[in-house]
N, C-alpha and C positions, 0 to 999 in steps of 0.2 A: 432694284433695277427694273423689275417688271410689274411694279404696282404694289408690292408688299411693304416697301418702305414709305412711310408717310411723307408727304410734301410739306416741308416746314412752312412755306408761304400759305398753303391751303389750311394748315392747322391754325395759323394766326388769324386768317380770315374767318374761319368758323368760330373761333373763340370770341372774336370781336362781335360777330353777328349774334351769337348766343347771349353775350353780355349786354349788348344793345337791346336785344329783345327783352331780356330780364329787367333792365332798368326802365324801359318804356312801359312794360306791363306793370311795374311797380307804381308808375304814375297814374294808372287808370284803376288801381285796386279800390280806391275810395269810391269811385263811381260805381264799381261793381258791387261793393259791400252796401252802398247806400241806395241801390236800386229798389224801387217799390215792389218789384216782382221778379221772379226768376227770368221771365221773358225779357224784361228790360236789362237784367244783369248780363245776358248773353250779348246784347248789343253794346253794352258799355265796355266791352273788352278792347275796343279799337280806339286808336287815336283820332282826333278830330282834324280835318283838313285845314281848318282855319282857326285862328285864335284872336284874342283881343276882345274888348268890350262889345264891339259891334260884329265880331266874327268876320272881319273882312281881310285880316292879315293872314298870309299863308303860314302854316305851321312848319317850322324847320325841323321838328321832331316827329313828323307824320310817318313813322316807320311801320306802323301797323294800320294801314287804311282799311276801312270797311269794304269788303269785297262786294261785287255785283249781287251775290246771292242774298245779302242781308235784306234787301227790299224786294227780292223776286222769288225766294225759295218756295213760297206757297203755291205759285202758279203751276198749273199742269204743263204748260208749255216749257217752263224752265226745268221741271222734273224730267220731261222727255228729252229736252235738248242736251242735257248732261250725258245721256247715253250715246250721243253722237260726238260731243265736243268736251266731255268732262274728263275726270281722272281715269275712267275705265271704259274707253270707247271700243274695247275689243270683245265685249260680251254680246252685243246686240246682233241678231240674225234676221235674215229674210225668210219668212215662213213659206215653205213649199209643200210640205206633207203635213196636213193637219193632224192626222192620226198619230204620227211619229213625233212631231215637234211640240204640239200643244196638248194639254190635258183634255180628257173627255168632259170634264166640268166646264171648261172654257168653251169648247166646241158646242156643247149642249146649250149653254147659256145664251150664246149669240146666234146660234144656228149655223149648221155646216154650210148651207148654200151661201149665206151672207159672207162668211169667212173665206170660202173658196173663191168667191168673186173678187174679194180684196186681194187674195193671194195671187190670182191669175194676173192681176194688174201690178204686182210687186208693191202693193200698198199695205200688206200685213207683215209686221215685224214682231219679234218677241225676244225676251230674255228669260232664260231658265237656269236657276241656280241648283242644278242637279247634284253637284258634288257636295253641297252643304247638307243634302237630305240624309246622307249616311252618318253624319256626325252627331255626337251627343250635345245637348244644350246643358251648360254648366257641368262639364264632365268631371271636374276635379277641383280641389281646393288648394290653390297655390298663392292666392292673394287675399287678404294678408296672411300672416302667420296664424296658425300652423299649417303645414303642408302635408295633407294626407297622413296625419300622425296618429291615427287610430284613437283619437280623442272623442270621436262622435258616438252616436248610439250603438250599443252592442259592440264596441271596439272597432267600429268602422270609421271611414274618413269623416273629418269634421264637416259639419254642414256649411253650405255656402253663406258667408257673411254678406257679400255683395253680389248677389246673383245677377247675371246678364243673360239676355235672351236673343235668339235669332230664329228666323224661319228660313225655308228654302223656297222662295216664291217663284211663280211663273207670271210674267207680265206680257200682255199683248198690247201692241201699238198699231196705230194707223198713220200712214203718211199721206199728206195732202200735197199733191204735185203743184197745184195752183198757188198755194200759200208757201210752198217749200218749207213745210213745218211738220214735225212729228207730234202726235198726241197720244195720250194713254187711253186705251180702250177698256181694259179690265185687269184686275189683279187677283190672283189666287195665292194665298199665303201658305196654306197647309197642303200636305200630300196625302189626303184621305179621299175616299170615294165620295163622301158627302161634303167635301170642302166648299166653303162659300166662295163665290166669285164677286168681288167688290167692284163697283163702278161708281162714278161721280153722281150718277142719277139714283142709285139705290142706297147711298150713304148720306149721313148728315155731313155738313161741311167739315167739321172738326174730326169726325170719324174717318173721313176720306183722307185727311191730312195725316192722321196717325198711320193708316194703312200704307201710304206712300213712304213714310219714314221707316217703317219696318222693311220695306224693299231696299231703301237706301242703306240701312245698316247691314243687310246681307251683301249688298254690292260693295260696301266699304271693305268687308273682310275678304271677299274674292279679289278685290283690287290690291289691297296691301300685301296679302300673303302669296297669292298666286301670280297675278298678272304684273305686279311690280317686282316684289322680291324674287319670286320663282322664275318668271319668264325672262327677266332681264339680268338682275344681279347674279343669281346663282347659275343661270344658264350660260353666262359669259365666262365663268371660271375655267371650265376645261379648255376653252379656246385660248384664254390668256396663258395658261400654264403650258399647253401643248405647243403653242407657237414660240414661247420663250425657250422651251427645252430643245427645240429643233431649229427653227429659223433664226432666232436670236443668237443661239450658241454658235451657229455657223456663219454669223454676220451676213445672212442672206438678204438681198435687197427687198424682198417681199415684206420683211419685218418693219421696214420704214413705214409702210401703210398700216400694218396691224398694230404697231406701237401706239398709234394715235387713238386706237380703240381700247387700250388697256390701262390707261393712266388712272391710278388711285382706286381702282375697283376692288382689288383683293383686300386692301387694308380696310376699306369701308365694309366689305362683307364680314371680315373678321370682327369689326366693331359691332355689326348687327347681330352676329351670333352671340356676342357677349352682353347684349343689351336687349334688343327688340325681341329676340327669340330665345333668350337664355332661359333654361329650365331650372328655376329655383324659387324660393319662397317670395321673392320680390320681383317676379317676372313682369316686365313692362307689358309684354304681350297679353298677360292675363288680366292686368288691371285696365287695359284699353280695349281688349277684344273678347267677345263672348265665345269665340272658337277655342281660345286658350292655346298656349304654346305647345301643349301636349298633342294637339291635333293639327298644328300648322304643317308639319312635315307630311302628314297623311294627305292633306290637300295638295301640296307640292308634288308628292309622289304620284298622285293620280294624274296630274298634269304631265309629269315626266313619262309615265307609262304610255301615254298617247303621243308623245313628242316625236317629231321627225324634222330634221334640220331645215330643209328647204320648204317643206309643207307648212311647218308651224311658225317659222321665223321670217321666211320670205314674204313680203307684204302682199303681192298679188295672190299668191296661193292661200295665204291665211285669210284674206278677205273673201276669196271664192269659197273657202270651206264654210263660211258663214252666209253664203248666198249672195254676196256682193260681187257678182260676175260683171264682166264688161258691159253686158246689155242692161244691167240695172243701174240707172243713173239717178242718184239722189244728191243733188248739190248741197243740201244742208249738212251732209255728213262730212264735216270739214276735216276730221282726222283722216279720212280716206282721200279727200281732195288734195290737201296739202301733203299728206304722206306719200301719195303716188308721185307728186312732183319731186319730192326729196329723194324718194327711192330711185326714180329714173336718173336724177342727177348723180347720185352715188354710183349707179350702175355705169354711167358714162365715164366717170372718174376711174372706177375700178378697171374698166376695159382699157382705157388709155394708159393707165399705170402698168398693167400687165404687158401691154404692147411695148412699153419702154424697157421692161425687164427681159422679156422673152421675144426672140425673133421668129419662133415657129412652134407648132404643137410638139414637134419632135424634141425641142429643147426642154419643154415641160416634162415630157414622158421620161427623159433621160436624167432629170435632175434628182439626184438621190436624196437631197435634203427635203425637197418638196414632198417626195414619196414618204419620207420618214414622218413628216408633219401629218400627212393623211393617216398614216398607220397609228401614230400615238393618239390622235384625236378620236379615232374609232375603236381602239383597243378596249375591250370590255373591262380590263383591269386598270385602265388609265383614263383617257378622256370619256370613253363610252358614249359618244354623241351619236345617237341613231340618225340615220339618213345623211350623214356627212360622207363624202366620197372616200372610199377605201384606198383609192389611188387617183392620181391625176394624169390624164392622157392628152389634154388640150388646154389652150389658153382660155377658152370660153368658160370652162368649168372653174378654173382658178379665179377668174373675174367674178363669176357668180357667187363663189364662196366669199370673196372679199366684200362684195356688195351686201350680202346677207349679214355678215358679221358687223360691218359698219352700221347698217341700218339698226340692228338690235342695240348696239352700244350708243347710238346717237338718237335717231328719230323715235324709235319705239320707247326707249327709256324716257326721253324728254316728254313724250305724249302722256305717259302714265305717272310721271313724277311732278312736273312743274305746274299742273293745274291744282296741286294739293292746297296751296294757300287759298286760292280763290274758292275752293269748295269746302275744305275741312275746317278752315279757320273759324267760320261761323257754324258752330256745332249743330244747330238744328237743321242746317242744310245737308250735312254729311256726317252724321255721328258714327263713330267707330263701334259703339255698342249702345244698347238700350237697356234700361233697368226694369222694364216691364213689357209683357206681351199683351195681347188683347183680352186675356182672361180676366183682367182686373179693370178694364176700361169702364168708365161710368156709362150708365144707360142713357142719361140725359146728355144730348149733344152739346148743350150749353155749358156743361161742366167739364167737357173733355179737354178744352184748350189749357186750362189751368192745371189739370191733372197731368197733361202731357209734359209741361215744363217742370212741374214739381216732382213728378214721379217716374217719368219715362226717359227723358234725356239724361246724358251724363251730368254728374254733379258739377256745379260751378261755385259752390261754397268756397270762400277763400278768406285769408287773413293776412296780416302783415308779415308773418314768417312762413309764407307758402314756399318760398325758394328753399329755405332750410329743410322743410318737410319733404319737398319733392326730390331733394338730393340726398336725403338721409338713408340709412340702411333699410328702413321700413317706410315705403312710400304709402300714400293714401289716395284713394280714388275720389276723395272729396274735392280734389283739384283737377279731375280728369279733363274737364273742358279747357281749362287754361293751359294745362300741360300739353294738350293736343295742339292748341294754337301755337305755343312756343316751338313745338316739334316741327310742325309743317312749315313754319317760317324759316327754320334752320334748313330743312330739306329742300327748300326752293332757293337756296343761295345761288346766285348767277355764277356761271363758269367763266374762267378766263381762257379756256381753250375750246371755243366754239368752232364749228365747221368752217366759218368764213375768216378765221384768223390763224391759220396754220401754215402760212407761207414759209416761215423760218424752219419748219419741220421737213420740208421737201426741197431743200437747196441742193442736195447731192443726187437724189433719185426722185423722179416724178415731178420735176419742176414744171414742165410744159403741161402735164396732165392736171396738176393742181391749178395752174393759172386758168385753164379752160373751165375747170370745175367751179372756180371762184366766180367767174362771169355768169355761169348758170345759177349759182346761189344768189347772186345779186338780183337777178331777174325775179327769182322766186320771192325774195324779200320784198321787193317793190310791189309785187302783186298782192302779197298778203297784207302789207301795210296800207295799200290803197283800199282793200276790202274792209279792213278794220276801221279806217276813217269813216267809211260809209255806215258801218254798223254803229259806231259811237254816235254819229249824227242822228240815227234812228233810235237811240237809247237801247241798243241791243248789245249783248256781250261780245267783245272781240274774241278772236281765236288766234293767239300769237305764239303758241307753244312750239309750233313746227317752223317758225320763222328761222332760217338758218343762222341768223345772228344771235339767236337764243338757244340753239341746239348744241350742247357739248359734243365733242367727238368721242367721248368715253363716258362711262358711268362713274362720274367723279363726285357725286353727292348722293 
């Protein structure tokens, strides 16, 4: 009833998509295996848009088209753009305090006066992967067998067979208001006093590319484990359960609103716990991630220890916490631009819905079911959601809570989930892990590119029985790149319950509120689609992930 029971139609759709993906991948395996180099093999994973002798007929089986990143991933502008408009647009911050936010290495390298001048103009931005700095690299042996079985030297854990590496980088960016474009200024990979600061002017071309890839691998892990799984999937759970146990059981009209934010989430989370973050000898999280499933919950727990409902999930407050206050206008930050439009539309809908349910603040304060909802959500032994109201005294607070929950389940999740195919599908653009750090990089820059594809990126080796191997009891990371492609294609399955097609869900309660909401959503869609048309004419990447017609009302994938 509340999302634990799987939707049969959803299951059929996912099975069909996975099967289609597998069959289509099977058709490109010959191209992958026959590629003259590892670099060509990565590009060969995708279907061709046209077929026929002259390549002029549209391909009816073009289910895995090459994403924009295939031809653009090496550009600094694309590397930077993805921090605004990619899978993880919630990490970048506006630099205000150089001493507190940037390392001494970066400040000394570029000069305090120069950086402060940029900061004063809101042109200095940064990303810092502080939470990764406390984790161990290759912390344990869980993939493949054996798992910490004391078969190693002196009876200790078995040595890593497939080591994977990550850094905890700090990246400085500059924003050009005239070009409306973000650019990377410098990168520090290590957290030592003498750590090198890499720049495009002090690196060889290929060395600079490797350094950027190390940043992206760190970003991938923070995205997948914390900002995707932690801040959306897992953070929604207590809200789903608490609202079901109180509002749903009492048939309260507020549940009509919250029901739309709850569909399919719990069963998906249950599946994730039994696959992506399952702690066993065949852990998917170990064979795809250098962090390892043994440390995933450490990362999520760090996030949760700092969490506060309105501050961490409410979009304006979350943006402001990263320096994106109302006075800082950066049009290229499309997650913020589109997100705020959607946030405000949801807020109007929530307010109108609450007005239909309650005629006064006194009606809210005297509603025992609503008070029980607040109590269960905040109870340390139940929902334990910090920052959630412990009681409700007025309509405004109820509407703000509904707005925040719907934003988390819809816009926030859509923003961190649906760019995954466009970024992760072409593995060099967004690797989940890297098989080498810079300690083994060739000294000759001319040799680095081949080394990068042969020794650093995830394996792409494959054969005709890869499907059998990838679903066997013992998986193999020889197919990590293709498994990643198949997975992100599945995870970006379009929803059938997007924000703009919920009319039949509000027939009894909230009809007028939803109709007004729908009109606002249509305006937002038109604005986004018009902007994307202009972007495509200019051969730029569109940003369509927060188009209301693409945003599910719940975390249903």
